[in-house]
N, C-alpha and C positions, 0 to 999 in steps of 0.2 A: 484423553484429557490434554488441555492445551494451558500453557503458562506463558504470557508475554511478560516481559519485564523491562521497565524503564529505569527502575531502581531494584536491581536483583539481590538475592542473598549473597552475603559476602563475608570476609572474615579480613581483619587488619593486622598484619605482622608488625613487629616492633620498628621497622623502618619507614612506616607510614603509607606503604604501598597497599591499595585496597584490592584484594584478591577476589575474583568473581567465580561463583559457581551457580550452576542450575541443575535441576535433576535431569536424568538422561531423557532425550527425546529421539524420535525416529527421525525428524528433520528440524533444522534450525535456520531461522532467518537472521543474519547480522546485517543491520542497516544504518546509514548515516542520517535517516528522516525518521523522526518521531511520528509523523503522519502515516508512515507505513505500518507502525505498531497500532495505531488507531484504526486504519482500513483493515488490516488483517484480523484484529479482535471482532470487528463489526462483522467481517464475512464468516468467521468461525462461529459466531452467534447464530447466523442464518443457517449455516451448513456445517455442523460440528464434525462430520465424518467426511469432509470433502478430500482428505488425503487417504481416506481408507479407515474402515472401522478398526479400533483397536490401536491405531497409530496416534502418536503425540506429536504436536508441533509447538516449538518454543521460539521466542525471538527476543532480541537484544539490541540496544543502540551501540553502534560501534564506538561511541565515545567512552564507554566503560572499559574498552580493550586496547586503549592506546599505548599502555606500557608494556613493552616486551615480556617482562616476567609475568604481568597479569595475563597476557593472551597465552603463553606457555602453559600456565597453571590451568586456564579455562579449557584449553584443548585436552590436556591430560586428564582433567576431572570431570569434564562435562560432555565431551564429545567422543568418548571412546566407543560407545554403542551407537552412535548416530550414523545414519546411512546417506543423508543428503544435507549438505550445507549451501545455503544461498547467501551470497554476500551482495548487497546493492550500496554502491559507493557514489556519493555525490562528490565527484572530484576524479582527478587522475589517479594512475597507479601509484605515484610517488606520495599521495596522501596516506596510504596504508600499506606500503611495500612490504614491510616485515610480515604483517598479517596475512597478506596474500601469499608469500613465499611459505610460511608455515602451513597454511591450509592446503596449499598445492602438496606439500610433503604428507600431510595427513591423509589426503585423498590417495595418494601413491601407496601408502603403507598397507592397504587392504583393498582387493579388487572390487568389493562390494559398495565401497565408498564413492560418492559422487560430489562433485563441486560445481556450482553454477556462480559465475560472476557477472553481475548485471551493472549496467551504468545508468546513473540518474541523469545523465547529460547526453545529447547526440554526439557532441564533440569527442567524448572519451569512449563511446561505444565500441568501436572496432579493437581498440587497444585492450579493454577489460574484457570483452566476452571471450577473447581467444585464450584466456588463462583458466577457463572452464574445462572440466574433464567430460561435460556433456557435449552434444553437437552443437556447433556454432549457430546453425539456423534456429534451434530451439531456444538457445540463450538470447539471440538477438530478439526472437519474437517476444520472449518473456520481458526483456529489458523495455521494448517499445510498449508493450501492454501496460507496464507499471508506470512509464512516465505519463501515459495518457490517463491512467488511474480510473476510479470509478467501479462499483461493484461487478459489473459484467466482466471488466479486464481483470479484476483480482480473481473471479471465480475461473476465468480461462486459464490463468497462471497456475492457480493450485490444482486444476484439473491435469496440468501438464506435470506438476510435481508428483501427483499420485501415479501417472503413468510411468514416470522414471522409477518410482519406488516398486511399482509392480513389475518392471522390466518389460513393459509393453511397448508396442509400436507408438510412436508419438508423431502427430501432425503438428507442426508449429502454430501456436494459437495466432489469430489474426486480430490485431488491436481494433477496438471499437472506438472510433472517434466520437468525442463528445461535441454536440453542437454548441455554439455560443452566440446568443442564449440557448438553453437546454429546457424544454419543458418538463415539468416534474409533476405527477400525480394529478392530472386534471380529470375531473369527474363530471357527470351531469347533475351536479348539486342544485337544488332550488336556492333562491335568494339573490340578493345583489352580488355581483362579481367584483372581486377584490385582487387586484395584482399584488404578488408577493415577490421581492426581488432578493435573491440570496447569492452569496459567493460560491462559485463553482469549485473552489478548493475544498469547500466542506464535502461535496460530492465526490471529488477525486480521492479523498481520504476515506470515504465510506461512512463520514459522520453525519448521519442523517436524523439524529435525535431532535435537534432544535427545528428543523423543517417539518418533520412529521408532528411534533407537539403544536408548533404554530398552526398547522393547515387543520389539525383535529380541533383546537379551540375556536378556529374561525367557522368551521362546519357546526360545531355545537352552538355558535352564536346565531346560526341561520343564514350564513354568508357562503358564498361559492368562490373559494380561492383558485386563482391562476398563478401558480409558482413558476418562477423561472430561475434556474442557475446561470450565472454569467461570470466572466473574468473580471471585467471592470467597466464601469460606466464612463471612464475617460476615453474609451475607444468609440469612435463615431460610428463604425459599422455595428457594434453592439447596441449602441444607443438606438440606431435605426431599427435593429431587429427587435428590441423590447418594445418601441413604439408601435411597430407594425402588428406584433403579436397581441399586445394589450388593446390596441385600438380596434383590431378585429374582433376581440372579446367584448368590447364596449364595458371596460371595467368602470366602476363608480369611485374607486379610490386605489391608491397604491401604497403598499407598506414596504419600505426599503430597509433591509437589514445591513446593506454595505456601508461602510464608513468611508469618509474622505471623498464623497460622492456628490459635490455641490451642483454638478450639472443636471 
């Protein structure tokens, strides 16, 4: 069973500090990005046993653990039976230095515990991954997969976490680069062809509900959607890629869901 918490269970002592607690889990992801929570939840919906049958995975935004007393309480109450903690930090070591120190101490207290520290930016990657207790190549690969995002990269990372928990030999996952624009769910549907332009950030976060519902509605209406994920229509190369793909498909209309795209 998995529980991802944007606003977890908590208690408030008299001094106003909000203490955070979660039920025990085999693995825990602590991240600076809410999009990680969305992507992880979507991946677990598709593959609930991805880290192993009978194991649990929980997640929490690091913003809930900024106060040292809150972090100490969380480690003491929520991580005592956890085997793997993954921290994904959008920023340098100094953004959460106390937390990193305490989690390294947590990992050192018991041989079975493992800590993986990942960077949300390429600039801080080398500094952060070396804080991990797992091998540097594996941490680097997982860091890069999650920066690329998307269901395939998340699945590769979660498969690596399962191998860590199994004590198995791990081959560092290879990040799967997303094209820009990226084709999505093209089928040999009958009817007029309609281009659909979507923000790639949704794909990176695994948030496919809008796209899937939209494509389903278009097909129900007798249309043949041609959906594309893209970073921004402000980029000339992306504009050309969209024009080439939709021109080749001879679409009769284009539905654009990106905002601020007057081009």
